Structure formats: structure tokens, C-alpha cells
N, CA, C and O atoms as a GROMACS GRO file, in nm:
protein
  396
    1MET      N    1   1.143   0.963   1.162
    1MET     CA    2   1.091   0.922   0.992
    1MET      C    3   0.884   1.009   1.002
    1MET      O    4   0.774   1.016   1.058
    2SER      N    5   0.984   1.054   0.884
    2SER     CA    6   0.849   1.110   0.842
    2SER      C    7   0.766   1.055   0.805
    2SER      O    8   0.790   0.957   0.735
    3GLY      N    9   0.607   1.098   0.837
    3GLY     CA   10   0.536   0.968   0.725
    3GLY      C   11   0.512   0.978   0.536
    3GLY      O   12   0.556   1.073   0.472
    4THR      N   13   0.470   0.917   0.502
    4THR     CA   14   0.443   0.942   0.351
    4THR      C   15   0.329   0.948   0.312
    4THR      O   16   0.238   0.975   0.390
    5ASP      N   17   0.308   0.923   0.182
    5ASP     CA   18   0.187   0.993   0.109
    5ASP      C   19   0.189   0.987   0.038
    5ASP      O   20   0.233   1.079  -0.031
    6ILE      N   21   0.121   0.818  -0.042
    6ILE     CA   22   0.122   0.840  -0.249
    6ILE      C   23  -0.002   0.758  -0.266
    6ILE      O   24  -0.049   0.674  -0.189
    7GLU      N   25  -0.066   0.823  -0.437
    7GLU     CA   26  -0.113   0.814  -0.415
    7GLU      C   27  -0.113   0.642  -0.504
    7GLU      O   28  -0.051   0.644  -0.610
    8ILE      N   29  -0.155   0.551  -0.476
    8ILE     CA   30  -0.156   0.458  -0.556
    8ILE      C   31  -0.322   0.434  -0.638
    8ILE      O   32  -0.357   0.317  -0.660
    9ALA      N   33  -0.363   0.485  -0.657
    9ALA     CA   34  -0.525   0.410  -0.742
    9ALA      C   35  -0.588   0.585  -0.790
    9ALA      O   36  -0.532   0.671  -0.722
   10ARG      N   37  -0.654   0.622  -0.856
   10ARG     CA   38  -0.739   0.699  -0.924
   10ARG      C   39  -0.825   0.695  -0.991
   10ARG      O   40  -0.784   0.662  -1.102
   11GLN      N   41  -0.996   0.720  -0.989
   11GLN     CA   42  -1.060   0.730  -1.125
   11GLN      C   43  -1.088   0.860  -1.066
   11GLN      O   44  -1.104   0.907  -0.952
   12ASP      N   45  -1.087   0.914  -1.225
   12ASP     CA   46  -1.142   1.061  -1.230
   12ASP      C   47  -1.278   1.110  -1.305
   12ASP      O   48  -1.287   1.079  -1.424
   13GLY      N   49  -1.383   1.184  -1.247
   13GLY     CA   50  -1.472   1.220  -1.383
   13GLY      C   51  -1.639   1.229  -1.196
   13GLY      O   52  -1.618   1.250  -1.076
   14THR      N   53  -1.760   1.203  -1.266
   14THR     CA   54  -1.823   1.243  -1.200
   14THR      C   55  -1.843   1.149  -1.150
   14THR      O   56  -1.964   1.149  -1.128
   15GLU      N   57  -1.744   0.939  -1.067
   15GLU     CA   58  -1.788   0.920  -0.937
   15GLU      C   59  -1.608   0.919  -0.958
   15GLU      O   60  -1.536   0.841  -1.020
   16PHE      N   61  -1.578   1.030  -0.884
   16PHE     CA   62  -1.427   1.019  -0.816
   16PHE      C   63  -1.325   0.976  -0.669
   16PHE      O   64  -1.345   1.003  -0.551
   17ARG      N   65  -1.234   0.912  -0.723
   17ARG     CA   66  -1.203   0.794  -0.600
   17ARG      C   67  -1.090   0.787  -0.610
   17ARG      O   68  -1.036   0.748  -0.713
   18SER      N   69  -1.007   0.835  -0.471
   18SER     CA   70  -0.830   0.849  -0.453
   18SER      C   71  -0.776   0.679  -0.382
   18SER      O   72  -0.849   0.597  -0.327
   19VAL      N   73  -0.665   0.670  -0.402
   19VAL     CA   74  -0.715   0.564  -0.308
   19VAL      C   75  -0.526   0.564  -0.306
   19VAL      O   76  -0.430   0.539  -0.378
   20ARG      N   77  -0.559   0.606  -0.183
   20ARG     CA   78  -0.393   0.641  -0.099
   20ARG      C   79  -0.317   0.529   0.016
   20ARG      O   80  -0.381   0.502   0.118
   21LEU      N   81  -0.215   0.481   0.001
   21LEU     CA   82  -0.140   0.436   0.147
   21LEU      C   83   0.009   0.511   0.153
   21LEU      O   84   0.101   0.532   0.074
   22GLN      N   85  -0.025   0.543   0.313
   22GLN     CA   86   0.019   0.646   0.360
   22GLN      C   87   0.102   0.556   0.516
   22GLN      O   88   0.065   0.470   0.596
   23VAL      N   89   0.196   0.615   0.500
   23VAL     CA   90   0.270   0.560   0.596
   23VAL      C   91   0.349   0.687   0.721
   23VAL      O   92   0.446   0.763   0.730
   24GLN      N   93   0.238   0.646   0.791
   24GLN     CA   94   0.256   0.668   0.894
   24GLN      C   95   0.354   0.700   1.015
   24GLN      O   96   0.393   0.607   1.086
   25ALA      N   97   0.416   0.900   1.053
   25ALA     CA   98   0.563   0.859   1.096
   25ALA      C   99   0.583   0.772   1.195
   25ALA      O  100   0.699   0.736   1.218
   26ASP      N  101   0.423   0.696   1.309
   26ASP     CA  102   0.460   0.644   1.418
   26ASP      C  103   0.521   0.393   1.353
   26ASP      O  104   0.512   0.278   1.396
   27GLY      N  105   0.577   0.481   1.222
   27GLY     CA  106   0.545   0.397   1.144
   27GLY      C  107   0.477   0.232   1.090
   27GLY      O  108   0.511   0.132   1.028
   28GLY      N  109   0.354   0.295   1.166
   28GLY     CA  110   0.238   0.231   1.073
   28GLY      C  111   0.262   0.238   0.942
   28GLY      O  112   0.362   0.280   0.885
   29VAL      N  113   0.103   0.167   0.871
   29VAL     CA  114   0.063   0.180   0.737
   29VAL      C  115  -0.103   0.194   0.717
   29VAL      O  116  -0.170   0.092   0.731
   30ARG      N  117  -0.162   0.304   0.687
   30ARG     CA  118  -0.333   0.354   0.630
   30ARG      C  119  -0.298   0.340   0.458
   30ARG      O  120  -0.200   0.384   0.398
   31LEU      N  121  -0.441   0.247   0.393
   31LEU     CA  122  -0.469   0.258   0.291
   31LEU      C  123  -0.603   0.310   0.363
   31LEU      O  124  -0.675   0.275   0.457
   32HIS      N  125  -0.595   0.438   0.246
   32HIS     CA  126  -0.721   0.558   0.287
   32HIS      C  127  -0.831   0.559   0.090
   32HIS      O  128  -0.815   0.534  -0.029
   33ALA      N  129  -0.896   0.589   0.153
   33ALA     CA  130  -1.013   0.611   0.044
   33ALA      C  131  -1.093   0.707   0.070
   33ALA      O  132  -1.160   0.719   0.172
   34TYR      N  133  -1.089   0.780  -0.020
   34TYR     CA  134  -1.161   0.942  -0.055
   34TYR      C  135  -1.294   0.914  -0.192
   34TYR      O  136  -1.261   0.914  -0.311
   35ASP      N  137  -1.401   0.898  -0.156
   35ASP     CA  138  -1.524   0.900  -0.225
   35ASP      C  139  -1.585   1.065  -0.317
   35ASP      O  140  -1.570   1.152  -0.231
   36LYS      N  141  -1.628   1.116  -0.415
   36LYS     CA  142  -1.681   1.178  -0.450
   36LYS      C  143  -1.796   1.239  -0.529
   36LYS      O  144  -1.773   1.350  -0.578
   37GLY      N  145  -1.884   1.199  -0.545
   37GLY     CA  146  -1.985   1.208  -0.659
   37GLY      C  147  -2.173   1.133  -0.530
   37GLY      O  148  -2.219   1.130  -0.416
   38ALA      N  149  -2.202   1.092  -0.684
   38ALA     CA  150  -2.348   1.026  -0.680
   38ALA      C  151  -2.404   0.940  -0.580
   38ALA      O  152  -2.505   0.943  -0.510
   39THR      N  153  -2.234   0.804  -0.608
   39THR     CA  154  -2.279   0.730  -0.547
   39THR      C  155  -2.278   0.723  -0.392
   39THR      O  156  -2.354   0.658  -0.320
   40ALA      N  157  -2.161   0.817  -0.350
   40ALA     CA  158  -2.211   0.848  -0.194
   40ALA      C  159  -2.268   0.982  -0.159
   40ALA      O  160  -2.185   1.056  -0.107
   41LYS      N  161  -2.378   1.028  -0.173
   41LYS     CA  162  -2.476   1.084  -0.225
   41LYS      C  163  -2.535   0.972  -0.173
   41LYS      O  164  -2.527   0.935  -0.056
   42LEU      N  165  -2.596   0.918  -0.265
   42LEU     CA  166  -2.709   0.749  -0.333
   42LEU      C  167  -2.653   0.690  -0.043
   42LEU      O  168  -2.717   0.711   0.060
   43THR      N  169  -2.557   0.644  -0.063
   43THR     CA  170  -2.528   0.581   0.020
   43THR      C  171  -2.541   0.672   0.139
   43THR      O  172  -2.608   0.657   0.242
   44PHE      N  173  -2.460   0.775   0.101
   44PHE     CA  174  -2.420   0.826   0.312
   44PHE      C  175  -2.494   0.981   0.254
   44PHE      O  176  -2.431   1.082   0.285
   45ASP      N  177  -2.562   0.991   0.211
   45ASP     CA  178  -2.644   1.120   0.190
   45ASP      C  179  -2.538   1.251   0.248
   45ASP      O  180  -2.546   1.347   0.326
   46ARG      N  181  -2.415   1.173   0.138
   46ARG     CA  182  -2.366   1.313   0.158
   46ARG      C  183  -2.249   1.319   0.013
   46ARG      O  184  -2.228   1.205  -0.029
   47ASP      N  185  -2.187   1.410  -0.051
   47ASP     CA  186  -2.165   1.393  -0.154
   47ASP      C  187  -1.989   1.404  -0.215
   47ASP      O  188  -1.929   1.439  -0.316
   48GLU      N  189  -1.949   1.324  -0.018
   48GLU     CA  190  -1.798   1.288  -0.025
   48GLU      C  191  -1.790   1.246   0.130
   48GLU      O  192  -1.820   1.278   0.245
   49TYR      N  193  -1.707   1.118   0.017
   49TYR     CA  194  -1.713   0.987   0.177
   49TYR      C  195  -1.552   0.936   0.178
   49TYR      O  196  -1.487   0.886   0.086
   50GLU      N  197  -1.510   0.969   0.328
   50GLU     CA  198  -1.365   0.864   0.384
   50GLU      C  199  -1.387   0.710   0.407
   50GLU      O  200  -1.496   0.654   0.390
   51PHE      N  201  -1.293   0.661   0.441
   51PHE     CA  202  -1.329   0.578   0.526
   51PHE      C  203  -1.103   0.512   0.454
   51PHE      O  204  -1.041   0.577   0.370
   52TRP      N  205  -1.057   0.405   0.509
   52TRP     CA  206  -0.920   0.402   0.591
   52TRP      C  207  -0.949   0.226   0.572
   52TRP      O  208  -1.032   0.146   0.530
   53VAL      N  209  -0.852   0.234   0.618
   53VAL     CA  210  -0.779   0.091   0.697
   53VAL      C  211  -0.653   0.095   0.775
   53VAL      O  212  -0.579   0.142   0.688
   54THR      N  213  -0.597   0.083   0.850
   54THR     CA  214  -0.482   0.110   0.978
   54THR      C  215  -0.463  -0.018   1.076
   54THR      O  216  -0.518  -0.091   1.158
   55ILE      N  217  -0.313   0.016   0.987
   55ILE     CA  218  -0.210  -0.130   1.039
   55ILE      C  219  -0.095  -0.060   1.159
   55ILE      O  220  -0.055   0.056   1.163
   56PRO      N  221  -0.074  -0.130   1.214
   56PRO     CA  222  -0.010  -0.057   1.358
   56PRO      C  223   0.108  -0.097   1.340
   56PRO      O  224   0.117  -0.211   1.296
   57PRO      N  225   0.225  -0.028   1.364
   57PRO     CA  226   0.362  -0.026   1.402
   57PRO      C  227   0.336  -0.195   1.400
   57PRO      O  228   0.310  -0.256   1.297
   58ALA      N  229   0.352  -0.271   1.563
   58ALA     CA  230   0.343  -0.405   1.485
   58ALA      C  231   0.298  -0.559   1.453
   58ALA      O  232   0.319  -0.678   1.476
   59GLU      N  233   0.200  -0.442   1.362
   59GLU     CA  234   0.203  -0.632   1.236
   59GLU      C  235   0.246  -0.554   1.127
   59GLU      O  236   0.239  -0.624   1.026
   60VAL      N  237   0.298  -0.412   1.094
   60VAL     CA  238   0.349  -0.454   0.951
   60VAL      C  239   0.472  -0.567   0.911
   60VAL      O  240   0.456  -0.642   0.815
   61ALA      N  241   0.572  -0.570   0.979
   61ALA     CA  242   0.687  -0.730   1.013
   61ALA      C  243   0.518  -0.795   0.930
   61ALA      O  244   0.492  -0.810   0.811
   62LYS      N  245   0.461  -0.812   1.012
   62LYS     CA  246   0.346  -0.953   0.968
   62LYS      C  247   0.291  -0.962   0.821
   62LYS      O  248   0.284  -1.057   0.743
   63LEU      N  249   0.248  -0.802   0.808
   63LEU     CA  250   0.179  -0.785   0.694
   63LEU      C  251   0.298  -0.778   0.522
   63LEU      O  252   0.300  -0.795   0.400
   64ALA      N  253   0.363  -0.745   0.624
   64ALA     CA  254   0.541  -0.748   0.533
   64ALA      C  255   0.503  -0.871   0.468
   64ALA      O  256   0.447  -0.871   0.358
   65GLY      N  257   0.535  -1.001   0.548
   65GLY     CA  258   0.588  -1.081   0.536
   65GLY      C  259   0.450  -1.158   0.429
   65GLY      O  260   0.485  -1.199   0.318
   66VAL      N  261   0.311  -1.171   0.467
   66VAL     CA  262   0.221  -1.187   0.450
   66VAL      C  263   0.160  -1.207   0.279
   66VAL      O  264   0.082  -1.290   0.232
   67LEU      N  265   0.242  -1.079   0.208
   67LEU     CA  266   0.210  -0.977   0.080
   67LEU      C  267   0.365  -1.058  -0.030
   67LEU      O  268   0.370  -1.076  -0.152
   68LEU      N  269   0.450  -1.084   0.058
   68LEU     CA  270   0.564  -1.116   0.026
   68LEU      C  271   0.558  -1.238   0.000
   68LEU      O  272   0.633  -1.271  -0.091
   69ARG      N  273   0.483  -1.336   0.057
   69ARG     CA  274   0.480  -1.522   0.051
   69ARG      C  275   0.365  -1.476  -0.110
   69ARG      O  276   0.382  -1.530  -0.219
   70GLU      N  277   0.258  -1.369  -0.085
   70GLU     CA  278   0.148  -1.328  -0.197
   70GLU      C  279   0.208  -1.382  -0.282
   70GLU      O  280   0.209  -1.502  -0.307
   71LYS      N  281   0.287  -1.259  -0.358
   71LYS     CA  282   0.402  -1.263  -0.441
   71LYS      C  283   0.482  -1.343  -0.468
   71LYS      O  284   0.482  -1.425  -0.560
   72PHE      N  285   0.553  -1.324  -0.391
   72PHE     CA  286   0.673  -1.499  -0.408
   72PHE      C  287   0.736  -1.618  -0.344
   72PHE      O  288   0.843  -1.660  -0.300
   73GLY      N  289   0.539  -1.670  -0.373
   73GLY     CA  290   0.517  -1.820  -0.260
   73GLY      C  291   0.511  -1.900  -0.406
   73GLY      O  292   0.446  -1.876  -0.508
   74GLY      N  293   0.622  -2.025  -0.368
   74GLY     CA  294   0.550  -2.131  -0.491
   74GLY      C  295   0.727  -2.030  -0.626
   74GLY      O  296   0.725  -2.013  -0.747
   75ARG      N  297   0.812  -2.002  -0.550
   75ARG     CA  298   0.883  -1.900  -0.645
   75ARG      C  299   0.951  -1.932  -0.678
   75ARG      O  300   1.009  -1.841  -0.737
   76LEU      N  301   1.000  -2.016  -0.685
   76LEU     CA  302   1.185  -2.073  -0.706
   76LEU      C  303   1.305  -1.911  -0.676
   76LEU      O  304   1.380  -1.895  -0.580
   77GLN      N  305   1.286  -1.822  -0.785
   77GLN     CA  306   1.341  -1.769  -0.801
   77GLN      C  307   1.283  -1.700  -0.739
   77GLN      O  308   1.235  -1.611  -0.809
   78ALA      N  309   1.250  -1.685  -0.598
   78ALA     CA  310   1.194  -1.599  -0.502
   78ALA      C  311   1.268  -1.466  -0.445
   78ALA      O  312   1.225  -1.355  -0.413
   79VAL      N  313   1.433  -1.541  -0.445
   79VAL     CA  314   1.524  -1.443  -0.406
   79VAL      C  315   1.532  -1.328  -0.495
   79VAL      O  316   1.494  -1.212  -0.479
   80THR      N  317   1.624  -1.418  -0.647
   80THR     CA  318   1.640  -1.299  -0.718
   80THR      C  319   1.510  -1.187  -0.748
   80THR      O  320   1.498  -1.065  -0.735
   81GLU      N  321   1.419  -1.303  -0.796
   81GLU     CA  322   1.352  -1.147  -0.841
   81GLU      C  323   1.292  -1.060  -0.743
   81GLU      O  324   1.242  -0.956  -0.784
   82LEU      N  325   1.289  -1.092  -0.594
   82LEU     CA  326   1.286  -0.957  -0.450
   82LEU      C  327   1.429  -0.846  -0.508
   82LEU      O  328   1.433  -0.729  -0.544
   83ARG      N  329   1.501  -0.920  -0.497
   83ARG     CA  330   1.646  -0.879  -0.524
   83ARG      C  331   1.620  -0.719  -0.656
   83ARG      O  332   1.643  -0.598  -0.645
   84ASP      N  333   1.562  -0.806  -0.768
   84ASP     CA  334   1.526  -0.729  -0.895
   84ASP      C  335   1.437  -0.644  -0.865
   84ASP      O  336   1.472  -0.531  -0.899
   85PHE      N  337   1.281  -0.649  -0.789
   85PHE     CA  338   1.180  -0.602  -0.798
   85PHE      C  339   1.212  -0.462  -0.681
   85PHE      O  340   1.140  -0.362  -0.682
   86CYS      N  341   1.334  -0.478  -0.583
   86CYS     CA  342   1.346  -0.368  -0.551
   86CYS      C  343   1.449  -0.280  -0.509
   86CYS      O  344   1.457  -0.208  -0.410
   87LYS      N  345   1.571  -0.310  -0.661
   87LYS     CA  346   1.610  -0.232  -0.742
   87LYS      C  347   1.510  -0.110  -0.828
   87LYS      O  348   1.502   0.013  -0.814
   88GLN      N  349   1.420  -0.236  -0.948
   88GLN     CA  350   1.337  -0.139  -1.013
   88GLN      C  351   1.310  -0.064  -0.963
   88GLN      O  352   1.326   0.040  -1.028
   89HIS      N  353   1.233  -0.034  -0.772
   89HIS     CA  354   1.180   0.024  -0.748
   89HIS      C  355   1.236   0.106  -0.681
   89HIS      O  356   1.165   0.201  -0.648
   90GLU      N  357   1.422   0.106  -0.620
   90GLU     CA  358   1.499   0.179  -0.587
   90GLU      C  359   1.426   0.197  -0.391
   90GLU      O  360   1.392   0.299  -0.330
   91ILE      N  361   1.427   0.021  -0.338
   91ILE     CA  362   1.435   0.035  -0.250
   91ILE      C  363   1.525  -0.094  -0.192
   91ILE      O  364   1.519  -0.215  -0.211
   92VAL      N  365   1.635   0.015  -0.091
   92VAL     CA  366   1.754  -0.027  -0.036
   92VAL      C  367   1.758  -0.184   0.046
   92VAL      O  368   1.728  -0.220   0.159
   93ASN      N  369   1.806  -0.247  -0.065
   93ASN     CA  370   1.837  -0.420   0.011
   93ASN      C  371   2.021  -0.408  -0.024
   93ASN      O  372   2.108  -0.330  -0.063
   94GLU      N  373   1.997  -0.549   0.025
   94GLU     CA  374   2.123  -0.638   0.049
   94GLU      C  375   2.134  -0.702  -0.008
   94GLU      O  376   2.025  -0.733  -0.055
   95PHE      N  377   2.248  -0.783  -0.066
   95PHE     CA  378   2.199  -0.919  -0.153
   95PHE      C  379   2.312  -0.985  -0.078
   95PHE      O  380   2.418  -0.923  -0.073
   96GLY      N  381   2.304  -1.119  -0.012
   96GLY     CA  382   2.434  -1.198   0.074
   96GLY      C  383   2.449  -1.313   0.000
   96GLY      O  384   2.346  -1.358  -0.051
   97THR      N  385   2.598  -1.395  -0.026
   97THR     CA  386   2.602  -1.508   0.000
   97THR      C  387   2.622  -1.607   0.058
   97THR      O  388   2.529  -1.638   0.133
   98TRP      N  389   2.749  -1.709   0.054
   98TRP     CA  390   2.879  -1.706   0.096
   98TRP      C  391   2.946  -1.726  -0.045
   98TRP      O  392   2.918  -1.746  -0.163
   99THR      N  393   3.094  -1.702   0.075
   99THR     CA  394   3.169  -1.664  -0.072
   99THR      C  395   3.224  -1.752   0.017
   99THR      O  396   3.331  -1.807  -0.008
   0.00000   0.00000   0.00000
């Protein structure tokens, strides 16, 4: 599996920030931010600053569970809403039912 890097937030201008979601080749995920501007210079005495949080592959399923609970917890239509969410974002999924 190859890694993926997607920008999920951006602020342009004199105080620049880019936040990227990086799915790593080993299955881990990283949320990475890059700052450039006066605040970085004042805080770190550098024009640029980078910081990140990495979730190792063994914890990604737990992270997914917590995020799904946060988004769909208490929602009686959670299964349908998850199916629709996946469809909207072109995430492969399989809907099942007893027939």
C-alpha cells in the first residue's frame, strides 16, 4: 500500500498554515501542520515550524472507532448515514441485511 497525503485545511497570507492528513505506507496515519510567518518567528525564532501527531498502524482501528462514535453516536440512523457518507466520499463499503 502506498502512502497518501491530503491537505485538509489551509490558511494563506502572512500567517500561513497547512494541515495535512498523511496515510503512511505502513498503515499508520499522521496529522501534520506547517506554519510560516511572524508567529513562528516570534515563538521559535524561525520563519517556519512543523509539528505532527502520528498514530501507529496498531491504533488506527481504535482511532476509527472513536471517530465513528463521535460522528454517529446516539444516532438511530447511523448505519444508513454511514453508508451514505461512504457513498458521498467514494469509500468502498458493503451494505448487508438478512433476507
